[in-house]
N, C-alpha and C positions, 0 to 999 in steps of 0.2 A: 420820229419828228417829221413834221410837214410845215413848211413856211415858218420855221422857227418855234412851232408848238410841239409840245409832247403829246402824242396821240395815245400811247399806251405806256404804262409804268407798272411792270410786275416781273416776275422770274420768267425766263424763256419758256420753261415748262408750262407755266399757267397761260401765257400768251399763246403759245401754240395749241393749248388745248381749247381755249375758249374764244380766240379771235382770229381764226383761219380766214373766214370771209373778210373781215376787215383788212387783214394783211394783203389778201389777194386785191382787194378793191383799191389799195394804194400802191400796187404794183411790186409787192415783195413775195418772193417764193419761199416755200417751206424748205427746210433741209430734206433731202431725198428720203431718208428713213422715216421722218415724220410725215411726209406726204404719202408714203406707202401705207402707214397705219391709218391715216385719215381716210384714205380711199377704202381701205379694208372695213373701217367702221361705217362708211357711207352705204356699203353693200350689205350692212347687216351683221357683220362679224363682231362679236363681243370684245373688242380691243380698246385699249387706252390710246387715245389719239394724241397724247402729249409726250410720246416717246422721242427721245433725242438722240439715242445711240443704237448701233447695230445690236449690242448685247441685250438691251432692253427689248428691242424688236423681236430678237430671237426667242426670248422668254415668253413674251406675248403670244406669238405664233404657235410656240410649243404647247401652250395651255389649250389653244383651239384644237390642235392635232390630237392631243391626249384625251380631249372630250369625246371624240368620235368612236 
């Protein structure tokens, strides 16, 4: 919400996957694990940026490691 208006309305996973720049522009931070996955994706790693838990992040990172 901003000034009483709803800016985004979806599941947390969907918002963190598709609206990261918008969240940052209104001063909201990502959860640390989601931020890590977003940064990995930005440098070209094939990960899902909508990760919400450490367990999900572990699985995504293991997929990358196993591909090498």
